[in-house]
C-alpha positions, 0 to 999 in steps of 0.5 A: 500500500502506498505510504501517501495512502497510509498518511490519510488513515486515522491514527497515522500520526501515532502509527507511522512515527511509531514504526519509524521509532521501532526501526530506529530502536527507540522506545517512544510512546508511539513505538510502545503503542504500535508494539502493543498492537503489532499483531493486529497491525501486521508488523510483528516482525518489526518488534525486537525481543525486549528483555522486560517482564512488562508487555508493551501496553503496560510499559506504555501506561507506565510511561504515560503515568510518569508524564501525565499523572492522573490523566494517563488513563484517558490518554492511554485509551485515546492512543490505543483507540487511534491505533485500532482505528488505523488498523481497521482502516488498513484492513478495510483498504486491503480488503478492497 
């Protein structure tokens, strides 16, 4: 799928930079969100094995909690909802 098409999907502002961060080995908020949804996004091969007891979704929440305190929960849900929207749009585009 052409990248200019992906730019128009809802959630692209999280997913595309998150993929770039994963490729560069950075554990950003976007990279953690993409890692948490890697299977659904079809990019499991981009996820390096990380030696940590917490899954990516938990690390994402902890990171947001450090940055936002009590506002972490709503931001966490909003980020994952945007990533899910991107995945649905990509699935729909692949289906034709």
